[in-house]
Legacy VTK file of the C-alpha trace (Angstrom):
# vtk DataFile Version 3.0
C-alpha trace
ASCII
DATASET POLYDATA
POINTS 264 float
-27.093 0.284 -13.980
-28.064 -2.918 -16.038
-27.019 -6.208 -15.199
-25.519 -8.561 -17.893
-27.198 -11.878 -17.113
-25.552 -15.049 -17.703
-26.906 -16.243 -21.026
-26.877 -12.906 -22.493
-23.412 -12.826 -21.628
-22.608 -16.327 -23.207
-24.408 -15.581 -26.473
-22.469 -12.127 -26.941
-19.363 -13.674 -26.283
-20.045 -16.924 -28.692
-20.959 -14.322 -31.532
-17.819 -12.048 -30.858
-15.086 -14.803 -30.659
-16.563 -16.578 -33.920
-16.435 -13.030 -35.619
-12.881 -12.313 -34.427
-11.693 -15.958 -35.325
-13.121 -15.769 -38.847
-11.911 -12.143 -39.406
-8.504 -12.696 -38.137
-7.960 -16.099 -39.666
-9.760 -15.805 -42.890
-11.881 -18.803 -42.333
-14.703 -19.456 -44.951
-17.322 -19.630 -42.261
-20.074 -17.987 -44.052
-19.477 -20.072 -46.921
-19.956 -23.123 -44.741
-22.391 -22.020 -42.002
-24.495 -19.307 -44.070
-28.044 -20.762 -45.052
-28.519 -21.300 -48.657
-31.866 -22.614 -50.528
-32.500 -25.749 -49.895
-31.894 -27.087 -53.232
-28.453 -25.693 -53.759
-25.544 -28.081 -53.980
-23.671 -26.625 -50.517
-27.088 -26.307 -48.403
-26.845 -28.740 -45.064
-29.642 -28.831 -42.503
-27.225 -27.318 -39.831
-27.226 -24.182 -41.664
-30.594 -23.463 -40.262
-28.884 -23.240 -36.778
-25.272 -22.019 -37.885
-26.429 -19.170 -39.990
-27.455 -17.284 -36.783
-23.682 -17.308 -35.194
-22.304 -15.776 -38.321
-22.130 -11.962 -39.599
-21.373 -10.250 -42.314
-19.421 -7.299 -41.218
-18.595 -5.418 -38.098
-21.780 -3.323 -38.344
-24.038 -6.176 -38.948
-22.909 -7.791 -35.905
-22.567 -4.611 -33.874
-26.091 -3.788 -34.281
-27.533 -7.356 -33.809
-25.050 -7.817 -30.471
-26.358 -4.247 -29.295
-29.837 -5.377 -29.354
-29.232 -8.246 -27.389
-27.069 -6.449 -24.717
-29.965 -3.725 -24.335
-33.445 -5.962 -24.502
-32.138 -9.491 -23.570
-31.206 -8.974 -19.714
-35.114 -8.306 -19.011
-36.220 -11.119 -20.641
-33.769 -13.297 -19.151
-34.447 -12.095 -15.543
-38.167 -12.947 -16.219
-37.865 -16.070 -17.792
-34.161 -17.512 -16.500
-31.471 -18.357 -18.325
-32.652 -21.673 -19.839
-36.108 -20.460 -21.255
-34.490 -17.566 -22.626
-32.034 -19.224 -24.705
-34.612 -21.691 -25.564
-36.484 -18.690 -27.210
-33.390 -17.321 -28.752
-32.761 -20.723 -30.551
-36.294 -21.319 -31.653
-36.766 -17.633 -32.899
-33.299 -17.952 -35.111
-34.212 -21.291 -36.290
-37.729 -20.706 -37.002
-36.722 -17.371 -38.472
-34.503 -19.292 -40.690
-37.117 -22.013 -41.683
-39.378 -19.578 -42.682
-36.956 -17.532 -44.979
-36.090 -20.926 -46.364
-39.558 -21.787 -47.635
-40.010 -18.656 -48.795
-36.771 -18.362 -50.573
-37.384 -21.807 -52.262
-40.470 -21.001 -53.927
-39.020 -17.661 -54.967
-36.033 -19.006 -56.481
-37.639 -22.524 -57.689
-38.683 -20.933 -60.752
-35.249 -19.550 -61.968
-34.501 -23.620 -61.000
-36.864 -25.000 -63.538
-36.042 -22.201 -66.058
-32.115 -22.712 -66.159
-33.177 -26.518 -66.528
-35.509 -26.081 -69.389
-33.102 -24.021 -71.166
-30.264 -26.077 -70.743
-32.443 -29.030 -72.252
-33.216 -26.700 -75.164
-31.032 -23.781 -75.708
-32.840 -21.810 -78.344
-32.605 -18.181 -79.059
-36.285 -17.420 -77.819
-35.547 -19.007 -74.702
-32.562 -17.240 -74.057
-34.184 -13.809 -74.528
-37.001 -14.555 -72.033
-34.535 -15.968 -69.662
-32.143 -12.768 -69.957
-35.438 -10.486 -69.792
-36.849 -12.037 -66.581
-33.788 -12.586 -64.642
-31.883 -9.117 -65.277
-28.393 -8.354 -64.111
-26.604 -5.263 -64.053
-27.402 -2.564 -67.125
-24.027 -3.139 -68.540
-24.398 -6.932 -68.689
-27.791 -6.538 -69.959
-26.477 -4.699 -72.666
-24.112 -7.457 -73.502
-26.546 -10.073 -73.243
-29.009 -8.330 -75.548
-26.174 -7.803 -78.243
-25.375 -11.610 -77.676
-28.879 -12.621 -78.010
-29.240 -11.070 -81.411
-26.512 -12.923 -82.692
-27.976 -16.077 -81.337
-30.914 -15.368 -83.524
-28.853 -15.408 -86.377
-27.155 -18.450 -85.905
-29.772 -20.413 -83.927
-28.073 -23.699 -84.590
-24.427 -22.720 -83.968
-23.188 -25.289 -81.199
-20.710 -22.096 -80.285
-23.515 -20.234 -79.842
-25.492 -22.527 -77.834
-22.663 -22.974 -75.413
-21.902 -19.635 -74.689
-25.911 -19.030 -74.349
-25.644 -22.236 -71.480
-22.893 -20.709 -69.730
-24.585 -17.188 -69.337
-27.794 -18.689 -67.921
-25.762 -20.723 -65.936
-23.929 -17.835 -64.468
-27.382 -15.809 -64.038
-28.819 -18.654 -62.512
-25.789 -19.352 -59.877
-26.185 -15.416 -59.044
-29.424 -15.840 -58.089
-29.308 -19.108 -56.224
-25.915 -19.122 -54.479
-26.383 -16.447 -51.912
-26.381 -17.006 -48.252
-28.059 -15.292 -45.328
-26.244 -15.070 -42.114
-26.780 -13.086 -38.677
-28.854 -13.496 -35.493
-31.294 -11.093 -36.937
-34.287 -13.340 -36.784
-33.382 -14.164 -32.948
-33.093 -10.288 -32.228
-36.077 -9.488 -33.928
-38.012 -12.182 -31.774
-36.220 -10.417 -28.504
-37.759 -7.243 -29.654
-41.132 -8.654 -29.775
-41.042 -10.403 -26.657
-39.731 -7.206 -24.927
-42.630 -5.064 -26.736
-45.145 -7.789 -25.396
-43.898 -7.869 -22.001
-42.650 -4.412 -21.333
-44.767 -2.487 -23.514
-45.055 0.473 -21.949
-41.436 0.792 -21.036
-40.045 4.305 -22.350
-37.006 3.735 -24.555
-34.719 6.816 -25.266
-33.862 6.670 -29.509
-30.593 7.955 -30.582
-31.986 8.533 -33.955
-33.668 10.460 -33.682
-33.411 11.489 -30.110
-36.483 10.865 -28.618
-38.485 8.615 -26.061
-40.612 5.998 -27.053
-42.622 3.081 -25.752
-41.793 -0.305 -26.414
-44.897 -1.249 -28.027
-44.877 1.536 -30.632
-41.129 0.970 -31.433
-41.796 -2.761 -31.978
-44.920 -1.611 -34.434
-42.493 0.486 -36.048
-40.087 -1.755 -36.814
-42.570 -4.447 -37.799
-44.231 -2.269 -40.264
-40.836 -0.925 -41.845
-39.736 -4.573 -42.300
-43.007 -5.481 -44.023
-42.708 -2.506 -46.133
-39.294 -3.158 -47.127
-40.056 -6.941 -47.824
-42.579 -6.022 -50.645
-41.339 -2.636 -51.890
-37.391 -4.125 -52.094
-34.974 -1.767 -53.605
-32.015 -2.920 -55.989
-29.341 -3.560 -53.783
-31.055 -4.404 -50.621
-29.691 -7.468 -49.608
-31.163 -7.313 -46.146
-33.029 -10.520 -45.347
-36.346 -8.499 -43.995
-38.543 -11.983 -44.310
-36.273 -13.616 -41.867
-36.865 -10.482 -39.566
-40.528 -10.379 -39.846
-39.939 -14.726 -39.259
-38.260 -13.938 -35.841
-40.998 -11.479 -34.741
-43.959 -13.668 -36.138
-42.186 -17.239 -34.152
-41.717 -14.755 -30.832
-45.470 -13.668 -31.015
-46.398 -17.403 -31.163
-43.974 -18.736 -28.430
-45.407 -15.839 -26.155
-49.147 -16.665 -26.976
-47.913 -20.555 -26.159
-46.138 -19.831 -22.989
-49.138 -17.414 -22.425
-46.587 -14.631 -21.021
-48.254 -12.230 -23.382
-50.769 -12.310 -20.215
-48.285 -10.552 -18.276
-47.579 -7.158 -18.298
-44.471 -5.920 -16.459
-44.832 -2.342 -16.961
LINES 1 265
264 0 1 2 3 4 5 6 7 8 9 10 11 12 13 14 15 16 17 18 19 20 21 22 23 24 25 26 27 28 29 30 31 32 33 34 35 36 37 38 39 40 41 42 43 44 45 46 47 48 49 50 51 52 53 54 55 56 57 58 59 60 61 62 63 64 65 66 67 68 69 70 71 72 73 74 75 76 77 78 79 80 81 82 83 84 85 86 87 88 89 90 91 92 93 94 95 96 97 98 99 100 101 102 103 104 105 106 107 108 109 110 111 112 113 114 115 116 117 118 119 120 121 122 123 124 125 126 127 128 129 130 131 132 133 134 135 136 137 138 139 140 141 142 143 144 145 146 147 148 149 150 151 152 153 154 155 156 157 158 159 160 161 162 163 164 165 166 167 168 169 170 171 172 173 174 175 176 177 178 179 180 181 182 183 184 185 186 187 188 189 190 191 192 193 194 195 196 197 198 199 200 201 202 203 204 205 206 207 208 209 210 211 212 213 214 215 216 217 218 219 220 221 222 223 224 225 226 227 228 229 230 231 232 233 234 235 236 237 238 239 240 241 242 243 244 245 246 247 248 249 250 251 252 253 254 255 256 257 258 259 260 261 262 263
């Protein structure tokens, strides 16, 4: 039977305790500690650390902690508790930083367009904004009808104020999202396991087949890459953070030269 190692046990305990406290006391921990885009008024540098100890629901924390429970102990036995914790934190923080950099460039354009419209709220700019930054189909129809009315009365202060309110609401829908979860660190653990124990046979639940660790890591990496670049509507998973955790893990193992040690 697999032995639960000390640091893995501590990581599991901290995450579960935070989740229970948050759930039962209804504390807004995700709003405070979740990672936001760096130009948000609610952003704070400590969020690069705190986001990885928070989760969005029971299924979210169950999946992440199950992976830590399965793959973490063997890594801790190889590295020791101190290095395992260092690895876990660097992967989690590093994934958050990489995600934050890309998130900044992705959202900076709407930030600039938002500021430009507020300074000059004309019907043409409004139409371009709602076409570029679409919301739900129901709201799109309503905004399109308002846009036609705005074109008919471009100098109306009332229409300008309402247009600025719409643009401001859309802007905040895009930029006020938060990222939480230990997935960056977890995918780092998965990458390290695949590199140190590449030929270890793992038995999947879905589908119920055995697979070597190196192929499982390859599958997850390709899946996350595909999911990031073919993002479907409603997909709120931070695939880029998962890939970031794997990349940080790969670099760390190269620096530590543990990639030259194949245990099985």
